[in-house]
C-alpha positions in Angstrom: 90.9 122.4 89.4 87.1 122.3 89.1 84.6 122.1 91.9 80.8 121.8 91.9 78.3 122.2 94.7 75.4 119.9 95.1 73.4 119.5 98.4 76.0 121.4 100.3 78.9 119.0 99.4 81.9 120.2 97.6 83.3 117.8 94.9 86.6 118.5 93.2 87.5 117.2 89.8 91.0 116.4 88.5 92.6 114.8 85.5 95.0 111.8 85.9 97.4 111.2 83.0 98.3 107.6 82.5 101.5 106.1 81.3 100.4 106.5 77.7 100.4 110.1 76.8 96.9 110.0 75.2 95.3 108.1 78.0 93.6 110.2 80.7 91.2 109.4 83.6 88.8 111.9 85.0 88.4 111.6 88.9 86.4 113.2 91.6 87.1 113.7 95.3 85.9 115.5 98.3 87.8 117.7 100.8 88.0 115.0 103.4 89.5 112.4 101.0 93.2 111.5 101.3 95.7 110.7 98.6 95.2 106.9 99.1 91.5 107.3 98.0 92.6 108.7 94.6 95.3 106.1 94.1 93.0 103.2 94.9 90.5 104.5 92.5 92.9 104.7 89.6 94.3 101.3 90.4 90.8 99.9 90.6 90.0 101.3 87.2 93.2 99.9 85.7 92.7 96.6 87.5 96.0 96.7 89.3 96.5 94.7 92.5 100.1 95.7 93.3 99.1 99.4 94.0 101.9 99.9 96.5 104.5 100.2 93.8 102.6 103.1 92.1 102.0 106.7 93.0 100.5 110.0 91.8 102.8 113.0 91.0 102.0 116.6 90.4 103.8 119.9 89.7 103.2 122.9 91.9 103.1 126.6 91.0 107.0 126.9 91.2 107.4 124.0 88.7 108.6 121.7 91.5 107.4 118.0 91.3 105.9 116.3 94.3 104.7 112.8 95.1 101.2 112.8 96.6 101.3 111.8 100.3 98.7 109.0 100.7 98.2 109.8 104.4 97.3 113.5 103.9 94.2 115.1 102.4 94.4 115.8 98.7 93.1 119.4 98.9 95.9 120.5 101.4 98.6 119.2 99.0 97.2 120.7 95.8 95.6 123.9 97.0 97.9 126.0 94.8 97.7 123.8 91.7 95.2 125.0 89.1 94.2 123.1 86.9 94.7 120.0 88.8 96.5 117.5 86.6 98.1 114.4 88.2 100.4 111.8 86.6 100.1 108.1 87.4 103.6 106.7 87.5 105.6 103.8 89.0 107.0 105.1 92.2 108.9 102.1 93.6 110.6 100.0 90.9 110.7 96.5 92.4 113.9 94.7 92.9 112.4 91.6 91.2 110.0 93.0 88.6 109.0 89.5 87.4 107.0 89.0 90.6 104.4 91.5 89.3 101.3 90.0 87.8 98.6 91.0 85.5 98.2 94.7 84.7 100.9 95.6 87.2 103.5 94.1 85.0 102.0 95.8 81.9 102.1 99.1 83.7 105.8 98.6 84.6 106.5 97.7 81.0 104.9 101.0 79.9 106.8 102.9 82.5 110.2 101.5 81.4 109.3 102.3 77.7 108.6 105.8 78.8 111.9 106.0 80.7 113.8 104.8 77.6 112.0 107.4 75.4 112.8 110.3 77.8 116.4 109.3 78.5 116.0 108.2 82.0 116.9 104.6 81.2 120.3 105.5 79.9 122.1 102.6 78.1 124.5 101.8 75.2 123.4 101.6 71.6 123.4 97.8 71.6 121.2 97.6 74.7 118.8 100.3 73.3 118.5 98.3 70.1 117.7 95.1 72.0 115.1 97.1 74.0 113.8 98.7 70.8 113.3 95.4 69.1 111.1 94.2 72.0 109.1 97.4 71.7 108.6 96.8 68.0 107.6 93.2 68.8 105.0 94.5 71.3 103.5 97.2 69.0 103.8 95.6 65.5 103.9 91.9 66.4 105.9 89.2 64.6 108.0 90.2 61.6 106.0 90.0 58.3 108.1 90.6 55.1 105.0 91.7 53.2 103.8 94.3 55.7 107.0 95.3 57.3 109.0 96.9 54.5 111.4 99.7 54.3 112.3 101.7 57.5 109.2 100.5 59.4 110.8 101.2 62.7 111.2 104.9 62.1 107.5 105.4 62.7 107.9 104.3 66.3 109.4 106.3 69.1 112.0 104.1 70.8 114.6 106.2 72.4 115.4 109.8 73.2 118.3 110.1 70.7 116.9 107.8 68.0 119.3 107.5 65.1 119.3 105.5 61.9 122.0 103.2 63.3 119.8 102.4 66.2 116.7 101.8 64.0 118.7 99.4 61.8 119.9 97.4 64.7 116.4 97.2 66.2 115.0 96.0 62.9 117.7 93.3 62.6 116.9 92.0 66.0 113.2 92.1 65.4 113.5 90.1 62.2 115.6 87.5 64.0 113.0 86.8 66.7 111.0 83.6 66.5 107.4 84.1 65.5 104.5 83.0 67.6 105.7 84.4 70.9 103.2 85.7 73.4 103.1 89.3 74.5 103.9 88.2 78.1 107.2 86.7 77.0 108.2 90.0 75.4 107.2 91.9 78.6 109.4 89.6 80.7 112.3 89.8 78.4 112.1 93.6 78.2 111.8 94.0 81.9 114.6 91.6 82.7 117.0 93.4 80.3 116.0 96.8 81.8 116.5 95.4 85.3 120.1 94.6 84.5 120.9 98.2 83.7 122.5 100.6 86.3 119.8 103.2 85.5 116.9 101.0 86.2 114.3 102.8 88.4 116.4 106.0 88.3 114.9 109.4 88.1 117.9 111.7 87.7 118.1 114.8 89.9 120.6 117.5 88.8 123.1 118.3 91.6 126.7 119.5 92.0 129.5 118.1 94.2 131.9 120.0 96.4 134.1 120.9 93.3 131.1 122.4 91.5 131.0 119.5 88.9 127.6 118.7 87.4 126.2 115.3 88.5 122.9 113.5 88.5 121.6 111.8 91.6 119.6 108.6 91.2 117.7 106.6 93.9 116.3 103.1 93.5 115.9 99.8 95.4 119.7 99.3 95.9 120.7 102.7 97.2 121.8 106.2 96.0 124.0 106.6 92.9 125.6 109.5 91.2 126.0 109.6 87.4 128.5 111.7 85.4 128.6 111.6 81.6 126.1 108.8 81.5 128.2 106.5 83.8 127.7 105.7 87.4 130.4 107.4 89.4 129.4 106.5 93.0 127.0 104.0 94.6 125.9 104.1 98.2 124.1 101.0 99.2 121.2 101.2 101.7 123.1 99.1 104.4 125.9 101.8 104.2 123.5 104.8 104.6 123.4 105.7 108.2 121.4 109.0 108.0 120.0 111.3 105.3 119.2 115.0 105.9 119.5 118.3 104.3 120.6 121.8 105.1 119.2 124.5 102.9 120.2 123.5 99.3 122.7 120.9 100.5 121.6 117.2 100.4 123.7 115.3 102.9 124.3 111.6 103.2 125.9 110.1 106.3 127.7 106.8 105.6 128.9 104.0 108.0 130.7 101.2 106.3 133.3 98.5 107.0 136.6 98.6 105.3 138.9 95.7 104.4 140.3 95.6 107.9 136.7 95.2 109.2 136.8 98.5 110.9 133.7 100.8 110.9 134.4 104.0 109.0 132.2 107.0 108.9 132.0 109.4 106.0 129.7 112.3 105.0 128.9 113.3 101.4 127.1 116.4 100.4 125.5 117.5 97.1 124.2 121.0 96.3 120.8 121.1 94.7 119.4 123.9 92.5 116.9 125.1 95.1 115.8 124.4 98.7 112.4 122.9 97.5 114.4 120.6 95.1 116.6 119.5 98.0 113.6 118.7 100.2 112.0 116.7 97.3 115.2 114.7 96.8 115.4 114.1 100.6 111.8 113.0 100.6 112.3 110.6 97.7 115.4 109.1 99.3 113.6 108.5 102.7 110.6 106.9 101.0 112.8 104.6 98.8 115.0 103.6 101.8 112.1 102.8 104.1 110.1 100.9 101.4 112.9 98.6 100.5 114.6 98.1 103.9 111.9 98.1 106.6 110.4 94.7 107.5 107.0 96.2 108.2 105.4 99.7 108.1 104.8 99.5 111.9 108.6 99.8 112.4 108.5 103.2 110.6 109.0 106.2 112.9 108.7 109.9 112.3 111.8 111.0 110.3 112.9 114.6 110.6 115.0 116.3 108.0 116.8 119.7 108.0 119.7 120.8 110.1 120.0 123.3 112.9 120.1 126.3 110.5 117.1 125.3 108.3 113.4 124.7 108.9 113.0 121.0 109.8 110.7 118.7 107.8 109.0 115.7 109.4 107.8 112.7 107.4 105.9 109.6 108.6 106.0 106.7 106.1 102.5 105.3 105.3 101.6 102.2 103.3 103.1 98.7 103.1 106.8 97.8 102.6 108.1 95.5 99.9 108.7 92.7 102.5 105.1 92.9 103.5 104.0 92.6 99.9 106.2 89.6 99.3 105.2 87.9 102.5 101.5 88.4 101.7 101.9 87.0 98.2 103.8 83.9 99.6 100.9 83.3 102.1 98.4 83.6 99.3 100.4 81.0 97.3 100.6 78.6 100.3 96.8 79.0 100.9 96.2 78.3 97.2 98.3 75.1 97.4 96.4 74.0 100.5 93.1 74.5 98.7 94.3 72.6 95.7 95.3 69.6 97.8 93.6 66.4 96.5 90.7 64.9 98.6 92.6 61.7 99.0 95.5 63.5 100.7 93.2 65.3 103.0 91.5 62.0 103.9 94.9 60.5 104.6 95.9 63.4 106.8 92.6 63.3 108.7 92.9 59.5 109.6 93.0 59.1 113.4 96.2 57.8 115.1 96.5 54.0 115.5 98.0 52.4 118.6 101.2 51.9 116.7 101.6 55.6 116.1 103.4 57.1 119.1 101.7 60.5 119.0 101.9 61.0 122.7 105.6 60.4 122.9 106.1 62.6 119.9 104.1 65.4 121.5 106.2 65.0 124.7 109.4 65.0 122.8 108.4 68.1 120.8 107.3 69.9 123.9 110.5 69.0 125.8 112.6 70.3 122.9 111.1 73.8 123.1 113.0 76.4 125.1 111.7 76.7 128.7 111.2 80.1 130.3 113.5 80.9 133.2 110.8 83.3 134.6 107.8 81.0 134.9 109.0 78.6 137.6 110.1 81.0 140.2 107.1 83.2 139.8 104.8 80.2 139.8 106.5 78.8 142.9 106.2 82.1 144.7 102.5 82.4 143.8 101.7 78.9 145.1 103.5 79.8 148.3 101.5 83.0 148.6 98.2 81.1 148.3 99.4 78.5 150.8 101.0 80.5 153.6 101.4 84.3 153.6 101.3 87.3 151.3 104.8 88.4 151.9 106.6 85.3 151.0 109.5 86.1 153.2 110.8 82.6 153.8 111.6 81.8 150.1 114.5 83.5 148.4 113.7 86.1 145.7 114.1 85.1 142.1 116.7 86.7 139.9 115.6 90.0 138.3 114.8 89.8 134.6 113.5 92.2 132.0 109.7 92.0 131.9 107.5 93.6 129.2 104.9 96.2 130.0 102.1 93.8 129.4 103.6 91.3 131.8 104.2 94.0 134.4 100.6 95.1 134.2 99.4 91.5 134.6 101.7 91.0 137.7 100.4 94.2 139.1 96.8 93.3 138.6 97.4 89.8 140.2 99.2 91.4 143.2 96.4 93.9 143.7 93.9 91.1 143.5 95.8 89.0 146.1 96.3 91.9 148.5 92.6 92.8 148.2 91.7 89.1 148.8 93.8 88.9 152.0 92.5 92.2 153.3 88.9 91.2 152.9 89.6 87.8 154.4 91.2 89.3 157.5 88.4 91.8 157.9 85.7 89.2 157.7 87.6 87.0 160.1 87.9 89.8 162.7 84.2 90.7 162.4 83.1 87.1 162.8 84.7 87.1 166.3 82.7 90.1 167.4 81.6 88.6 170.7 85.1 88.2 172.0 86.2 91.6 170.9 83.1 93.4 172.5 83.9 92.0 175.9 87.5 93.0 175.8 86.7 96.6 174.6 84.1 97.0 177.4 86.6 95.9 180.1 89.3 98.2 178.7 86.9 101.2 178.5 86.0 100.7 182.1 89.5 100.6 183.4 90.4 103.7 181.2 87.6 105.8 182.7 88.7 105.0 186.3 92.3 105.8 185.4 91.2 109.1 183.7 89.5 110.3 186.9 92.8 110.1 188.7 94.4 112.8 186.6 95.0 116.2 188.3 94.9 119.6 186.8 98.7 119.9 186.8 99.1 116.8 184.8 96.6 118.1 182.3 98.4 121.4 182.0 101.8 119.7 181.5 100.4 117.5 178.8 99.0 120.5 177.0 102.4 122.3 177.2 104.1 119.2 175.9 101.7 118.9 172.9 102.1 122.6 172.1 105.9 122.2 172.1 105.6 119.2 169.7 103.3 121.2 167.3 105.7 124.1 167.2 108.6 121.8 166.4 106.7 120.1 163.6 105.7 123.5 162.1 109.4 124.6 162.2 110.5 121.4 160.4 107.8 121.9 157.7 108.9 125.5 157.1 112.6 124.5 157.0 111.8 121.8 154.4 109.8 124.2 152.3 112.5 126.8 152.3 115.0 124.1 151.3 112.9 123.1 148.3 112.4 126.7 147.2 116.1 127.3 147.5 116.8 124.2 145.5 114.5 125.2 142.6 115.9 128.7 142.7 119.5 127.5 142.5 118.7 125.1 139.6 117.1 127.8 137.5 120.0 130.2 138.1 122.5 127.5 137.3 120.9 126.4 134.1 120.5 129.8 132.4 124.1 131.0 132.7 125.5 127.6 131.6 123.2 127.6 128.5 124.3 131.1 127.6 127.9 130.1 128.1 127.6 127.1 125.8 125.9 129.1 123.1 128.6 131.8 123.3 131.4 129.2 123.1 129.9 127.6 120.1 129.4 130.8 118.3 132.9 132.0 119.0 134.4 128.6 118.1 132.5 128.6 114.8 133.7 132.1 113.9 137.2 131.3 114.8 137.2 128.1 112.6 135.6 130.0 109.6 138.0 132.9 109.8 141.2 130.9 110.7 143.7 130.0 108.0 145.3 127.2 110.0 145.7 123.8 108.3 144.3 122.2 111.3 140.8 123.2 110.4 141.0 122.6 106.7 139.2 119.2 106.8 136.6 120.6 109.1 135.9 123.5 106.7 135.2 121.0 103.9 132.3 119.4 105.8 129.1 119.9 103.9 127.5 121.4 107.0 130.3 123.9 107.4 130.2 124.8 103.7 126.4 125.4 103.9 126.8 127.4 107.1 129.5 129.6 105.6 128.0 130.5 102.2 124.3 130.6 103.3 124.4 132.1 106.7 127.8 133.4 107.9 128.8 135.3 104.7 125.4 137.1 104.3 125.3 138.0 108.0 128.9 139.2 107.9 128.2 141.5 104.9 125.0 142.8 106.5 126.8 143.7 109.7 129.8 145.2 107.8 127.4 147.5 105.9 125.6 148.5 109.1 128.4 148.9 111.6 131.4 149.7 109.4 134.7 148.2 110.5 133.5 145.7 113.1 134.9 142.8 111.1 
């Protein structure tokens, strides 16, 4: 990573490798720039409109790959990477790749060619030959007997394990193709054939199952798959995946599916990863793929936390658009384009005013009457009218049935009620002040009679009143002290009740876990095979047990 200082600003430089190995792009960014800035710059240089399907990947100092987070600053993510080299790759392989247009489709074609050359797009020899013939068509054009002589396919890199048999089949298919086809047709045919494969969009991650067998975990638009010996062994569709988390090196999938009897079944599957950082990377990839292809909008995305009770939790917030948002936006653009391309005659016909024979008023009434009416509007409206006509309390009318009201509606009702109460308060105040002549005479008469009556009091009466008031004050003080002492006693009892119960629950859990792990009973066999229990046993319980055994001798 290189940085240069000019006028007090720090500018970082990085190299972005494109899908073709020899194509690179030099980029610059500042410390406050986020990952989205760099991705938009690369897509702008490549003239790609569907940038949501692409991403930037880098390798840290521990040789672990990472996708750049578009919502975080670049410098915080790559602070330990030097030199800073990023790779521009397809991150989300679309479920319908033919929807891509322009250079987006070209980049997907180059990514799939790269997957075939590196062995990620695993397929049979016949499928590889068909894909190889399309690659030859793209790079060499139509078959020409004069220029394409001998083993002309051997000069091209088609697949990872490229053999003579594969090259001969690719040449045969290339020679049979009709001449004069455009490159877009070859792109579509190649992408369609690659889309039909089980390994489409799969980046294989090496894992091991509970038996210790070597597997490869793949994640794409349809769900999570496992591959063994080049064939898909398991496939967990996104509707069946209930939760995804990890515990140390263990990647855990919680499933909830419906069996043949239409009963909901729950199942947990765990896979052991080579390292903890690799497990977190797989978890992050799975969460991003699931949210991108399943969420209706990015606004529905919440903060997802990974990691179990015995590992450091990792939080992730999805940023960017989802596939449904991209498709809906493209559909709206097509509709707008069709409206703009409408002929002027049709626009003129549509803008002709209604004639007396056209019953637009009746149609409007019919359409309005067919809409669902709100059950909340009429009672509230009636009560409001009654408020304005009679009294604020509306005690004569029966209360409407309670219904769920949104927060905005509740705020609106609160504001309207405050406004009404303030209105009636000011109205009564003004009305009383307008009749000041009548109230002044009444007050003067009452004050005169009160003064005459006050002179008739004796000293004994005054002393008795004083004693009575003192007694009342002492009673009130005693009540306040009693209430305060009750509150303090309640708080004190709650604290003393919570702490022992918490300690008791922790002790019971620890003792139960030790008993299950150390017991040889068949009753706990299925529980011991849970991925969480396996991870707890071999990563925490066994090391702790060995440590205590060394320190304290024969405790265990």
